[in-house]
C-alpha positions as CSV (number, residue, x, y, z in Angstrom):
1,M,5.5,9.5,88.1
2,I,2.5,11.2,86.4
3,S,2.3,11.5,82.6
4,V,0.3,14.6,81.6
5,I,-1.1,14.2,78.0
6,V,-1.9,17.4,76.1
7,A,-3.4,16.8,72.6
8,A,-3.4,20.1,70.6
9,Y,-5.0,21.1,67.4
10,N,-5.0,24.9,66.5
11,C,-5.0,26.0,70.1
12,G,-2.3,28.7,69.8
13,Q,-4.6,31.1,71.6
14,Y,-4.9,29.0,74.7
15,I,-2.1,26.4,75.0
16,E,0.4,28.6,76.8
17,K,-2.0,29.0,79.7
18,A,-2.6,25.2,79.7
19,L,1.1,24.5,79.9
20,Q,1.7,27.1,82.6
21,S,-1.0,25.5,84.7
22,I,1.0,22.2,84.6
23,F,4.4,23.9,85.3
24,S,2.9,25.7,88.3
25,Q,1.6,22.6,90.1
26,T,2.5,22.3,93.8
27,V,3.9,18.9,93.2
28,S,7.5,18.9,92.2
29,D,8.2,18.5,88.4
30,K,10.3,15.4,89.2
31,Y,7.0,13.7,89.8
32,Y,5.5,14.4,86.3
33,Q,6.3,14.5,82.6
34,V,4.4,16.5,80.0
35,I,3.7,14.9,76.6
36,T,2.2,17.2,74.0
37,V,0.9,15.8,70.7
38,N,0.6,18.5,68.0
39,D,-2.1,17.0,65.8
40,G,-1.4,18.8,62.5
41,S,-2.1,22.3,63.7
42,T,-2.1,25.0,61.1
43,D,-1.9,28.0,63.4
44,N,1.0,28.9,65.8
45,T,0.4,26.0,68.2
46,L,3.6,24.3,67.2
47,D,5.7,27.5,67.5
48,I,4.5,27.8,71.1
49,L,5.2,24.2,71.9
50,N,8.7,24.5,70.5
51,K,9.5,27.2,73.1
52,H,9.0,24.6,75.9
53,T,11.0,21.6,74.5
54,G,13.2,21.7,77.6
55,K,10.1,20.9,79.8
56,I,7.9,18.8,77.5
57,K,8.1,15.8,75.2
58,L,6.9,17.1,71.9
59,I,5.3,14.8,69.3
60,S,4.1,16.3,66.0
61,Q,1.9,14.3,63.6
62,P,-0.5,14.8,60.7
63,N,-4.0,15.5,61.8
64,K,-5.7,12.3,62.9
65,G,-8.2,13.5,65.4
66,L,-8.5,13.9,69.2
67,A,-8.8,10.2,70.0
68,A,-5.7,9.2,68.0
69,A,-3.7,12.1,69.4
70,C,-4.5,11.2,73.0
71,S,-3.8,7.5,72.3
72,R,-0.4,8.4,70.8
73,G,0.4,10.4,74.0
74,I,-0.5,7.5,76.2
75,K,1.7,5.1,74.2
76,E,4.6,7.4,74.8
77,A,3.9,7.9,78.5
78,K,6.4,6.6,81.0
79,G,4.4,7.3,84.2
80,D,2.6,4.9,86.5
81,Y,-0.3,7.4,86.4
82,I,-1.8,9.2,83.4
83,I,-4.0,12.3,83.1
84,R,-5.2,14.4,80.1
85,L,-5.4,18.1,79.8
86,D,-7.2,19.7,76.8
87,A,-5.1,22.4,75.2
88,D,-7.7,25.1,75.8
89,D,-8.3,24.1,79.4
90,Y,-6.2,24.4,82.5
91,F,-5.5,22.7,85.9
92,D,-5.9,24.1,89.4
93,R,-2.4,24.1,90.8
94,E,-3.3,21.5,93.4
95,L,-4.8,19.0,91.0
96,L,-1.9,16.6,90.5
97,S,-0.9,16.7,94.2
98,A,-4.5,16.1,95.4
99,T,-5.3,13.2,93.0
100,L,-1.9,11.5,93.3
101,K,-2.2,11.5,97.1
102,I,-5.5,9.7,96.9
103,L,-4.4,7.0,94.5
104,E,-1.2,6.4,96.5
105,G,-3.3,6.0,99.6
106,E,-6.2,4.1,98.2
107,P,-5.0,1.0,96.3
108,D,-8.5,-0.3,95.6
109,Y,-9.3,2.7,93.4
110,H,-8.1,3.1,89.8
111,C,-8.8,6.7,89.0
112,V,-9.7,10.0,90.7
113,Y,-12.1,12.5,89.2
114,T,-13.1,15.9,90.6
115,D,-15.6,18.7,90.1
116,R,-14.7,21.5,87.7
117,Y,-15.3,25.1,86.7
118,E,-16.8,25.8,83.3
119,I,-15.6,29.1,81.9
120,N,-17.6,30.9,79.2
121,A,-15.1,32.1,76.6
122,L,-17.2,35.1,75.7
123,D,-17.6,36.7,79.1
124,N,-15.4,34.6,81.4
125,A,-18.4,33.7,83.5
126,K,-17.5,30.8,85.8
127,V,-19.9,28.0,86.9
128,R,-19.0,25.2,89.2
129,V,-20.1,21.8,87.9
130,S,-20.4,18.8,90.3
131,T,-19.5,15.5,88.7
132,G,-21.1,13.3,91.3
133,E,-20.2,9.7,92.1
134,G,-20.2,7.3,89.2
135,N,-22.1,9.6,86.8
136,I,-20.2,8.9,83.6
137,F,-22.0,11.4,81.5
138,D,-21.1,14.4,83.8
139,M,-17.4,13.5,83.6
140,L,-14.9,15.0,81.3
141,G,-12.2,12.9,79.6
142,C,-9.7,15.3,81.0
143,G,-8.6,16.0,84.6
144,I,-9.0,12.4,85.6
145,L,-5.9,10.7,87.0
146,F,-5.8,7.0,86.0
147,R,-3.5,4.2,87.0
148,R,-1.6,3.1,83.9
149,E,-2.9,-0.5,84.4
150,V,-6.3,0.7,83.3
151,F,-5.1,1.4,79.8
152,D,-3.1,-1.8,79.8
153,K,-6.4,-3.7,80.3
154,I,-9.1,-1.8,78.5
155,G,-7.0,-0.3,75.7
156,L,-6.8,3.3,74.4
157,Y,-9.3,5.8,73.0
158,R,-11.5,4.7,70.2
159,D,-12.2,7.1,67.3
160,L,-15.6,8.3,68.4
161,L,-17.3,11.6,69.1
162,F,-17.8,10.6,72.7
163,E,-14.4,8.9,73.1
164,E,-14.2,9.9,76.8
165,Y,-17.6,8.4,77.7
166,D,-16.7,5.2,75.8
167,L,-13.5,5.0,77.8
168,M,-15.3,5.4,81.1
169,L,-17.9,2.8,80.1
170,R,-15.1,0.4,79.5
171,F,-13.5,1.4,82.8
172,F,-16.5,0.6,84.9
173,D,-17.5,-2.4,82.8
174,N,-14.2,-4.0,83.6
175,G,-14.8,-3.6,87.3
176,F,-12.5,-0.7,88.0
177,K,-13.4,1.8,90.7
178,G,-13.3,5.6,90.6
179,Y,-12.7,7.9,93.5
180,Y,-14.8,11.1,93.5
181,L,-13.1,14.1,95.0
182,P,-15.7,16.9,95.4
183,E,-13.3,19.8,94.8
184,P,-13.3,22.0,91.6
185,L,-9.7,21.4,90.4
186,Y,-10.2,21.5,86.6
187,Y,-11.1,24.5,84.4
188,Y,-13.0,23.8,81.2
189,L,-13.3,26.4,78.6
190,K,-16.6,26.5,76.8
191,R,-16.2,28.2,73.4
192,E,-18.4,28.6,70.3
193,A,-15.7,27.2,68.0
194,G,-15.2,24.1,70.1
195,M,-15.9,20.6,68.8
196,T,-18.8,20.1,71.2
197,S,-20.7,23.1,69.8
198,Q,-20.8,21.7,66.3
199,P,-24.2,20.8,64.8
200,N,-25.5,17.4,65.8
201,Y,-22.5,16.6,67.9
202,W,-24.4,15.4,70.9
203,E,-27.0,13.5,68.9
204,D,-24.5,11.8,66.6
205,G,-22.2,11.0,69.6
206,W,-25.0,9.4,71.5
207,K,-26.1,7.3,68.5
208,Q,-22.5,6.0,68.2
209,L,-22.6,4.9,71.9
210,V,-26.0,3.2,71.4
211,A,-24.6,1.3,68.4
212,I,-21.6,0.0,70.3
213,W,-23.0,-0.6,73.8
214,G,-26.7,-1.2,73.3
215,T,-29.5,0.5,75.1
216,E,-29.6,-1.9,78.1
217,K,-26.0,-1.5,78.9
218,L,-26.2,2.3,78.7
219,K,-29.3,2.4,80.9
220,K,-27.2,0.8,83.6
221,Y,-24.9,3.8,83.6
222,V,-27.1,6.7,82.7
223,D,-28.2,8.6,85.8
224,I,-31.9,9.3,85.6
225,Q,-31.2,12.7,87.0
226,L,-29.8,13.7,83.6
227,K,-33.3,13.8,82.2
228,A,-34.5,15.7,85.2
229,K,-31.9,18.4,84.5
230,G,-33.5,19.2,81.2
231,T,-30.2,19.0,79.4
232,S,-30.3,19.1,75.6
233,R,-27.4,16.8,75.3
234,F,-29.3,13.6,75.6
235,T,-32.3,13.9,73.3
236,V,-31.9,10.7,71.3
237,D,-34.5,8.0,72.2
238,Y,-33.3,4.6,73.2
């Protein structure tokens, strides 16, 4: 069984679409459970979640941040496989089926990650983003199907700005293998009010990783193509 973890904070405008993208998966609902963690929302997020209590496991807690909410969901998970969905994003209806099929048929791999579409919240413009094999810093924390044993070994999310990158660093550092599926099966909403758009988010997040992992360890995993892309996300010197 797959445990789908949805951490939600003030996403009332988007979370219904996120949930429906799970409920409409081509895989039967007997193969997955949905765990939602309402992280102290002050809008109508909880009202919407309460409408689906027959289909989801609902946890409500005081605001503790994204990492803590995701970790809480994983602790409550019953599945042999675990995947995250951000409350303002959504799945392609084939995502669970396609990734589960791979892990069931490839015992040497411990997660499956895919390409994605990034949607501009202002004009709905859609751009396909290729993750590429092993490129941690092009991955999202969501839409990756993990074997549960991964979290049993490396632990849960740490309270960092780049909690997903830190998790993937621990994943590969412990010798786990990821399977890259080059199909766009995740939809990521880019919005101005999102956490990643906040001032100094990328710079501060990168500094946290350097402090924890050190420059030499990070250089092992940072694809040199990132700098060639001219991205503004990685501007902190080693």
